[in-house]
C-alpha positions in Angstrom: -59.7 -119.8 123.1 -59.6 -122.9 124.0 -55.9 -124.0 124.2 -54.9 -128.0 124.5 -51.6 -128.0 126.1 -49.6 -130.9 125.5 -46.3 -132.0 127.0 -44.8 -135.3 127.8 -44.1 -134.5 131.5 -45.5 -132.3 133.6 -45.0 -131.3 137.6 -44.5 -133.3 140.2 -42.0 -134.7 137.9 -38.8 -132.6 137.6 -37.6 -131.2 134.9 -37.5 -128.2 132.2 -39.9 -128.7 130.1 -42.8 -129.8 132.4 -41.8 -127.0 134.7 -41.9 -124.3 132.2 -45.3 -125.8 130.5 -46.5 -125.3 134.3 -45.2 -121.9 134.4 -46.6 -121.1 130.8 -50.1 -122.9 130.9 -50.6 -120.3 134.7 -49.7 -117.5 132.3 -52.6 -117.8 129.7 -55.0 -119.4 131.9 -55.5 -115.9 132.9 -56.9 -115.1 129.0 -57.5 -118.6 127.8 -59.2 -121.6 128.4 -56.3 -124.4 128.8 -56.1 -128.0 129.2 -53.1 -130.0 129.5 -52.1 -133.2 128.4 -49.5 -135.2 129.3 -48.2 -138.6 130.0 -49.5 -140.2 133.6 -46.2 -140.3 135.4 -45.1 -142.6 138.9 -44.0 -139.3 140.2 -47.6 -137.9 139.9 -48.8 -137.9 143.6 -52.6 -136.0 142.5 -52.2 -133.1 143.9 -54.8 -130.3 142.4 -53.6 -127.8 140.2 -54.4 -124.2 138.6 -54.7 -126.2 135.2 -57.1 -128.8 133.9 -54.9 -131.3 133.6 -55.9 -134.5 131.7 -52.5 -137.4 132.3 -52.4 -140.1 129.7 -52.4 -143.5 129.8 -50.4 -144.6 126.2 -50.8 -147.6 124.3 -46.8 -148.0 124.1 -44.7 -146.2 126.2 -40.6 -145.8 126.6 -39.5 -143.1 128.6 -40.8 -139.8 128.4 -42.4 -140.8 124.7 -45.5 -142.9 124.0 -48.7 -143.3 121.9 -51.8 -142.2 123.2 -54.2 -142.6 120.7 -57.4 -141.3 122.9 -55.6 -137.9 122.3 -56.6 -138.0 118.3 -60.4 -138.0 119.7 -60.3 -134.8 122.4 -58.4 -132.5 120.0 -61.2 -131.7 118.0 -63.2 -129.1 120.4 -59.9 -126.9 121.0 -59.0 -124.2 118.8 -55.8 -124.3 119.5 -52.9 -127.1 120.0 -49.7 -125.9 121.8 -47.3 -128.5 121.4 -44.1 -129.0 123.4 -41.3 -130.2 121.5 -40.0 -133.0 121.5 -42.7 -135.5 122.4 -42.0 -138.5 120.7 -45.8 -140.1 119.8 -48.0 -137.4 120.6 -46.4 -135.3 117.7 -47.7 -137.8 115.7 -50.8 -137.7 116.8 -50.7 -133.9 116.8 -49.6 -134.4 113.1 -52.5 -136.9 112.1 -55.2 -134.7 113.7 -54.2 -131.7 111.8 -54.1 -133.2 108.3 -58.0 -133.4 108.7 -58.7 -129.7 110.6 -57.4 -127.1 109.2 -58.7 -124.7 110.8 -57.0 -125.7 113.9 -54.3 -123.3 115.1 -50.9 -125.1 115.9 -48.2 -123.6 118.0 -44.9 -125.1 118.5 -42.7 -124.5 121.6 -39.1 -125.5 120.6 -37.1 -126.9 123.5 -34.2 -129.0 122.0 -32.6 -131.2 119.8 -32.6 -134.8 120.2 -29.8 -135.9 118.0 -27.7 -137.6 121.1 -30.2 -140.0 121.2 -28.7 -143.9 121.7 -29.3 -146.0 118.8 -32.6 -147.8 119.7 -33.9 -144.5 120.7 -33.4 -143.1 117.6 -35.1 -145.8 116.0 -38.3 -145.4 118.1 -37.7 -141.4 117.5 -37.9 -142.4 113.8 -41.6 -141.4 112.7 -41.2 -138.0 115.3 -38.4 -137.3 113.2 -39.6 -137.7 109.6 -42.7 -135.5 110.3 -40.9 -132.9 112.1 -40.2 -131.1 108.6 -43.9 -131.1 108.1 -44.9 -130.5 111.6 -43.0 -127.0 111.5 -44.5 -126.1 108.3 -47.8 -126.5 109.3 -47.0 -124.4 112.6 -48.6 -121.0 113.1 -46.1 -119.7 115.3 -42.7 -121.4 117.1 -41.6 -120.6 120.4 -38.0 -120.9 121.6 -36.3 -119.5 124.8 -33.3 -118.7 122.8 -33.0 -117.7 119.0 -28.8 -118.4 119.9 -29.8 -122.3 120.9 -32.4 -122.2 117.1 -29.4 -121.0 115.0 -27.1 -123.9 116.1 -30.1 -126.8 116.1 -31.3 -129.2 114.4 -33.7 -126.8 112.6 -31.6 -123.7 112.2 -32.1 -124.1 108.3 -35.9 -124.1 109.2 -35.5 -121.1 111.7 -33.3 -118.6 109.2 -36.1 -119.2 106.3 -39.0 -118.7 108.3 -38.1 -115.9 111.2 -41.6 -114.7 110.6 -43.2 -117.3 112.9 -40.3 -117.7 115.2 -41.0 -116.1 118.7 -38.2 -116.1 121.4 -39.8 -116.1 125.0 -37.3 -116.7 127.7 -38.5 -118.8 130.6 -39.9 -117.0 133.5 -40.5 -117.1 137.2 -41.5 -115.2 140.5 -38.2 -113.1 141.5 -40.4 -112.3 144.7 -40.1 -115.8 145.8 -36.6 -116.6 144.6 -34.8 -113.7 146.2 -31.5 -113.8 148.0 -31.2 -114.5 151.6 -32.5 -111.5 153.9 -30.3 -110.1 156.0 -30.7 -110.8 159.6 -32.3 -108.1 162.5 -29.6 -108.6 165.2 -27.7 -105.9 167.6 -24.4 -105.1 167.5 -23.0 -107.2 170.3 -24.4 -110.4 167.8 -22.9 -108.8 164.6 -19.1 -108.8 166.4 -19.7 -112.0 167.7 -20.1 -113.3 164.3 -17.5 -111.5 162.3 -14.9 -113.0 165.2 -16.7 -116.7 164.5 -16.5 -116.1 160.6 -13.1 -114.5 160.8 -11.6 -117.5 163.1 -13.3 -119.9 160.7 -11.6 -118.2 157.5 -8.3 -118.4 159.1 -7.6 -121.0 160.6 -10.5 -123.9 160.5 -11.0 -123.6 156.5 -13.8 -126.0 156.2 -17.4 -125.9 154.4 -15.9 -122.1 153.7 -17.5 -122.0 150.4 -21.0 -124.0 149.1 -21.1 -125.0 146.1 -24.8 -126.4 144.6 -25.9 -128.4 141.4 -29.7 -128.8 141.1 -30.7 -131.1 138.3 -32.4 -135.0 137.4 -30.0 -138.0 138.3 -32.3 -139.7 136.1 -31.2 -141.0 132.5 -33.1 -138.8 131.1 -31.1 -136.0 132.5 -27.9 -138.1 131.7 -26.8 -134.2 129.7 -26.9 -132.3 133.0 -22.8 -133.3 133.5 -22.6 -134.0 137.0 -19.8 -136.5 135.7 -17.7 -133.6 134.5 -18.3 -131.5 138.1 -17.1 -135.0 140.5 -14.0 -134.8 138.0 -13.3 -130.9 138.2 -13.5 -131.1 142.1 -11.3 -133.7 142.3 -9.1 -131.3 140.4 -9.5 -127.9 142.6 -6.1 -126.2 144.1 -8.6 -124.6 146.6 -10.0 -127.5 149.6 -12.4 -125.2 151.3 -15.7 -126.1 149.9 -18.7 -128.3 150.0 -21.0 -129.4 147.3 -24.6 -130.0 148.0 -26.6 -132.3 144.8 -30.1 -131.9 144.5 -32.2 -134.5 142.8 -33.1 -137.8 142.0 -32.7 -140.6 140.1 -31.2 -144.0 138.9 -28.2 -143.1 138.3 -27.7 -141.0 142.2 -25.9 -144.6 143.3 -23.4 -144.7 140.0 -22.9 -140.7 140.9 -22.2 -141.8 144.8 -19.5 -144.2 143.6 -17.7 -141.4 141.7 -17.9 -139.3 144.6 -16.4 -142.0 146.7 -13.7 -143.2 144.0 -12.6 -139.7 143.6 -12.2 -139.1 147.7 -14.8 -136.7 147.9 -17.2 -138.5 149.6 -16.8 -136.4 152.5 -17.2 -133.4 150.6 -20.1 -133.9 148.5 -24.0 -134.5 149.9 -26.8 -136.0 148.0 -29.6 -134.0 149.3 -32.5 -136.0 147.3 -35.6 -134.4 146.0 -36.8 -131.4 148.1 -39.5 -129.1 147.9 -39.7 -125.6 146.5 -39.1 -124.1 149.8 -35.8 -125.8 150.6 -35.0 -125.5 146.8 -34.7 -122.0 147.4 -33.5 -122.0 150.9 -30.6 -124.0 149.2 -30.2 -121.3 146.6 -29.7 -118.9 149.1 -27.0 -120.6 151.3 -24.7 -121.2 148.5 -21.8 -119.5 147.0 -21.7 -120.5 143.7 -24.3 -122.7 141.5 -22.7 -124.7 138.6 -24.4 -126.5 135.8 -21.8 -128.2 133.3 -24.3 -129.5 130.6 -22.6 -131.5 128.3 -24.6 -131.3 124.7 -28.0 -129.6 123.1 -29.7 -131.6 125.4 -29.9 -128.5 127.6 -31.0 -125.9 125.8 -31.8 -123.0 128.4 -31.6 -124.5 131.9 -34.3 -122.8 134.6 -32.4 -123.8 137.5 -29.6 -120.5 136.2 -32.2 -118.3 136.4 -33.3 -119.4 139.8 -29.9 -119.6 141.4 -29.4 -115.7 139.5 -32.5 -114.3 140.7 -31.0 -115.5 144.4 -28.4 -113.6 144.1 -25.7 -116.5 143.5 -22.8 -116.4 141.1 -23.0 -119.4 138.3 -20.4 -121.4 136.7 -22.4 -123.3 133.4 -21.0 -124.9 130.0 -20.6 -122.7 127.2 -23.8 -124.1 125.2 -25.9 -122.6 122.4 -28.6 -121.2 124.7 -27.3 -121.4 128.0 -24.6 -119.2 127.4 -27.4 -116.6 126.7 -28.9 -116.8 130.1 -26.3 -115.0 131.8 -23.3 -112.5 131.2 -20.4 -114.1 131.0 -17.7 -112.4 133.2 -20.4 -110.3 135.0 -23.1 -112.6 136.3 -20.6 -115.6 136.5 -18.1 -117.9 134.3 -18.6 -120.1 131.3 -16.7 -123.0 130.9 -15.7 -125.1 128.0 -18.1 -128.0 127.0 -16.9 -131.3 128.9 -13.8 -130.0 129.7 -13.2 -130.6 133.8 -10.0 -128.8 133.8 -11.6 -125.5 132.5 -14.5 -125.9 135.1 -12.0 -126.7 138.0 -10.1 -123.7 136.9 -13.0 -121.4 136.9 -14.1 -123.0 140.4 -10.6 -122.1 141.6 -11.3 -118.4 140.6 -14.4 -118.1 142.4 -13.7 -120.1 145.4 -10.7 -117.8 146.4 -12.4 -114.5 145.4 -15.5 -113.4 147.9 -15.9 -110.1 147.0 -16.0 -111.5 143.0 -18.4 -113.9 144.0 -20.6 -111.0 146.1 -20.5 -108.6 142.8 -21.4 -111.4 140.5 -24.3 -112.4 142.6 -25.8 -108.9 143.2 -25.2 -108.4 139.4 -26.8 -112.2 138.5 -29.8 -111.0 141.0 -30.5 -107.4 139.0 -30.1 -109.3 135.4 -32.6 -111.7 136.4 -35.2 -109.5 138.2 -35.1 -107.5 134.8 -35.4 -110.5 131.8 -37.0 -113.2 133.8 -39.6 -112.1 135.8 -43.1 -113.0 135.5 -44.3 -109.6 134.1 -41.9 -109.0 131.3 -42.3 -113.2 130.4 -46.0 -112.9 130.7 -46.6 -110.2 128.3 -44.1 -112.0 125.6 -46.0 -115.8 125.8 -49.4 -114.0 126.0 -48.4 -111.6 122.4 -47.9 -115.3 121.1 -51.5 -116.3 121.9 -53.8 -113.1 120.4 
């Protein structure tokens, strides 16, 4: 089957929608001919990809939305359109195309709601929102990473009344690549020396003992990741024996750096910028706790959560629909109240002070990630949708 995958962003741009589109496209390309249509982005470095990528220059554009009219004249040669929603501008193009091509299949991957938009963005998004219900009705199948998210989303009523075409397919990853840090092979003398150093460090020095990690875009498009909440929580911690590393970049980074300075955290918070996958995995492996304090429904899953879990890291994440189902509360980590820095600080203090708990949760997280998010498991689920 010839499939046109239509998505607003795509790697090398960092973001959950684009990353998941790349991963699902790789899986589907094993059995189908996939062409991915996406907007041209300044992060595009021209690297080769396993997929056929068409980067569009839209007539009009704002952020991740745009009107790629050329798309209208290229879709007729495909048997199936795989639309990653939201994609303001392209959704209207797809809707218009399908009015005249009744036999073309439509599969929609519903990633997230758009209710938290600023007023001027709501105006720009209005055409897409007006045709959304019609587009959903036209869809042959609708994919979501979580039934829990859909049941609490803007399309909850539609999903409830159209359960037969709703498919839950979680995101996946290579659990043979995202792995816990392997123990070093060393003789007993070296082991004893390291044990002494660790004991002295923990007992007397108490600096940098617990490594905290946050991974997410620091641009306006990813404002919902909740880094402000995390920084405020760190300022309330009873335990001072920690450091935080932040991976990501964007136009809000200076704002976050200033906030950490005002809170007196600048010596304990390190901004590492954008890193490659090898460095990312190593950063997970060297972490003791991973935190994702997202603040609204723009966070529907959290790919970084399953990546951290696969690397054997306990997590703390907001108790949001969808996100709260990625892991098991009190087993793989802790959930915290949305936007509540005090609750986040309390959960952090618990884990920072309890190394055995961190280790136990890390082992559970790794086991759960392998059983639920491995390529083999997810590949079988997504392939069944495209039969």
